[in-house]
C-alpha positions, 0 to 999 in steps of 0.5 A: 500499499502507498502511504503519503511519504511514497505519493511525495516521493513518486511526485518528486520523480515526475514533477519540477519542484518550486522551492520557497527560497527564504528572504534575507534577514527573514524574522530575525538579524541574528542568524547570519548562517542561514543564506538566502537566495538572491539574484546577482548584480553589480548593484549587489556587490558594491553595496557589500563591498561598501557595507564590509568596509564600513564594519572594518571602520575602513570608511566612516559612512557612506550615503547609498541612492538606491533607485528603481520601479516599484518591486524592483527589490530594492528593500531585498537588495539592502537586506540581502548585502546586510546578510552578506556582510553580517556573515563576513563580518569577524567583528563588528556587524551591521546592525539593519535600521530600517526608516519609514520615508514618509514619517521621515519627512512629514509634510510641513508648511509655514516659516518654520517647515525646515526646522520641522522636517530637520526636527522630524528626521532627527526624531526617526532616526533616534526612534529607529535606532532605539528599537533596532537596538533594543530588539536586536540585543533582547534577541542575541540575549535570548539566542545565548540562553539557547545556545547555552542549553544545547551546548550544556547538552552537547558536553554533558553527553561527551562528558559522562560517556567514557567516564565512571559512575562516580565521575558521571554522578559528578557530571549529571549534579554539574549539569543539573545546577547549569539548567536550573540557572538557565531556567532562570535565564530564559526568565530572564530574557522574556522580562528584558524583551518587556522592559527594553522599551520602557527605559529601563535604568542603567543599574537595572540592565546591569543586573541583567547582564551580570546575572547572565554572565554576558558582562565581560563579552556580551550577548554579541560574542558566542564564547559563553555559548559553546561545549569549551565554556562549561568543559572550563567551567567543570575543569576549573571549578570557576566560570570562563565568564569571569574572564577580563573583558568589557564587551557587555559594558559597551553594549549597556553603554550603547543601550543606555544611551540610546534609552536616554534619547528615546525618552527625549523624543517619547515624553518629557526627560528633565535632570538637574545636577546639583554641586555644593562646597564649602569649606572653613580654615582656623587657624590658632597658636598659643604658648602658656608658662603654667605647664613649667612653672611648677618646675621652674618657679622655685629655682627662679625665686631662688635665683632671683632672691639671691641676686637681690640678697647679694646686691643688698649685702654690699651696700647693707648689713647682712639682715637687711640684705637676707630680708630683701632676699626673701622678699625678692624670691616671694615677689618673683614666685607670685608675679611670674605668669607668661600667656600668648594666644593667637586665632584666625578664622576664614569661612568659604562656600560654593554652590552650582546647579546645572540643568542640562538641555534634554529637549529634541532640540539636542538630538543633532549632537546626540546622535553622533555620539549614540552611534559612535557608542552603538559601533564601539558595542560591535553593531554599526548602524545601517540607516535604510530610508525606504518608501520615499516614492510615497513621499513623492506621491503625497506632497510632489515635491520629494527633492525639495523635502530631501534637499532640505533635510539632506542639507543640514545632516549631510555631515551625519548621513554621509560621514558619521553613519551608513544611510540608504535612501529607497526612491523610485525611477521618477527621483533618479531621473530627476537627479541625472537631469539636475547633473545635466543642466547644472555643474556641481549641483546641490545634490551632486555630493548628496549620496556617495553612490547612485545605484539603479536596482536592475537585474541581467537576464543571467542573474535571473536565469541563475535565480530560477536555477536555483528556484525550480528543483528537478530531483537527482535521480531524475537528472540522472536517469535517461527515460523518456519521462525524465527527459521530459521534465528535464526539457520543462526545467529548461524551458519553464524559466524563459516562460516565467521571465517573458511573462514577468517582463524580467521585473522582479516582484512579477517574477516571484507572482509567476512562481507562486501563481504556477505552484500548486498545493504541493510546491510543485509546477501546475500541470498547466503551465507544462500543458501551456509550454508545448502549445503556441503560448509557451512557443511564443513566450519563448520565442520573444523571451530569446530574441530579447535576450539575444538583442540584450546581448548584442555588441553594442548594446552590451558595450554601452552597459559597460560604460553606463550600467544604469542604461541597462533600464532603458534598454529593457523597457525598449525590447518589451515594448513589443510584448507590452503592446501585444498584451494590451491587444494591440493587433498592428505593429508600427515600427516605422520612422513616424511611429519614433516619437510614440516609442519615445513617449513610451519610454518617458511613461516608463520612467515616471516622468508624466507622473504626478508632480513631476516636473521633469522630462526624460532626457535621452539623446537622440543617439540613443534613442536611434540605438533603443529604437534599432533594437526594437527593429532587430526584435521584430525582424527575428520574430517575423523571419525565421531565417533572421532568427536563426542567422541572429541566434547562430551569430549569437551563439558564436559569439558566446563560445568566443567570450565565454566558458560556459556552454551555448544558453540556446541549445537542446531542448531550448532550440526546439522550443523555438520551433524555427524549423515549424516556421519555415514553409514546407515544400508545399509552402505550408508553415507548421507554427509561423512566429508571433509576428508577421510583415504586413507591407513588404519591406516597410516596418509594419507587422501585425500580430499572429497569435493572442497572448493565449496562443489563439490566432484566426487560422486563416491568418496562421496559414494563408493558404488554409482556405483553400486546403479542403479543395486540395484533393480535388484540385490533385484528383482533377489534375490527375484526370486532366493529364489522363485525358491528354494521355489518351 
């Protein structure tokens, strides 16, 4: 009996799987190990290179203008660049900080419009950086706890397997204690996530990092979430987290700084610092003879009395001299007293009160310091201003508003941080016009690099190769069924590319549209590929790729990669008129103005409040118009198609090592042989275009996009075919009459 797994295996061997590829940075930035498939482009490589240099502190900042049609993949391009730079980083990693363009540049009117715009930009930068930093560190905190759980389980398994019973018990007790700590760590991680957006105090944050053991190495390092961590702890008796390091402290400094800045824009934040000092100086000097009097007084009295008595003895009799000496000694003993006392006092008092300005007006001084502290914590902020085309749609004045904001913040935007401004094609073309009309206009140095998102066909084919999966058993098989699946897998990318006009979001939609509930290519698409609708999709797409890969256009792309955007619009000009059900195609000289108007509409020059026109030289216009004519010639003349195809294949082999692209199943799907008249002049499967007036550049569509066509238009001789048998019989009859 065949179960569900067998049914899936059978389907796997009989169908093509459309894989749902993960988007870059889907879910979190904290998992750089997962790689999302993304179409390669020169713009992506330039962005990744500058991001890597920014993380290595080789450059202080950059500002990128990234333009493209809506749905071209601008946001995905930046996310892919951040993801790749994260995987390549060995120290500082990029931190994606999304900013919403309409919120960043709200409509402001009046005399204070410039000030309001500037304040709005600063507030949104602080808000975005605080949100990104808090979300990232909270996610990293929990991820490190999860890694510790996994590391502890691996260490316990390896540590107990070869040991004796006593050692195993010791290891088990150690592991149980660590698991109890980790259960508390999960609770800490959840509580931290709740409190981070409530501006916790520095002491509170320090407690989280200390209890988690992240103060030395931080949550951005995996040093405390490996088997080595527990092995060292078990062997030494102390955790390795006690080692020296300040990564965690730097993370706290950045987080506290972001919280303080967030408080300034989310409420009233006040702080008073008071310093009071006082001093008193007292000097006192004194000397008294009382202490020594008891010793010196008898001696001094005797000496004084003796001297007095001796003096009287020389002039009087002995009795009188004796009485005088005794009186002198008594008087000396009663009067000898000495006291000296001096006192000086000095008093000083000083008090200072400091009220720091914590208002929003000081954000321009706070943000550079906040960015610097975030980088010191191992995270390099990458600000991505998205949805700027919505600003233009609402106010019609995106250029003016960006000029006003960037003018005051140029040092921050281009020299102190990494900014990416994502706009539509209209603003990009307007900057090109300003460059052409003015010498070094003000916007000339606003953006370090200008990128236009446009993928070449080879990059899109490689992306589809990763999206369409054929089981290895089928690839190795040579059965007819396996060969059919491999042929379908080779041809389907051309059908998908043509139906999406090589536009990124439309290509994703086509993949989703033709994916069934089990993830495989829907049978309806493989049926289409075997009919006129699929053949015409392949024909138009292959012809467009050959024209784009022509020598002249290829050289033009090398000189100016952004010119590819106009070339793509040009080669799909015919296809778009076809989808609009236009029956005829006019490529005469008189139709050049209509073609130019089409290109202008594709750039957005005629939309909304735009006040500019497409700047396109006559030479470039002629080059693109000739490309369209070459495409029409290939789609209406099978011999011309075959000649251009052979020329392209030979040129491809001469300049690349890759095999020629349009062989095997792809060549068979072109149905060029069936487009040639047979010996009787019958065309089985004509090309989608047909000339209507000889050598003039006038064409008509033979099929509609669904593959339906008027039998008489598909085969002009079909109206006479029912009478062909009668004609042959009548001819035979006449020949028989002549012979007789």
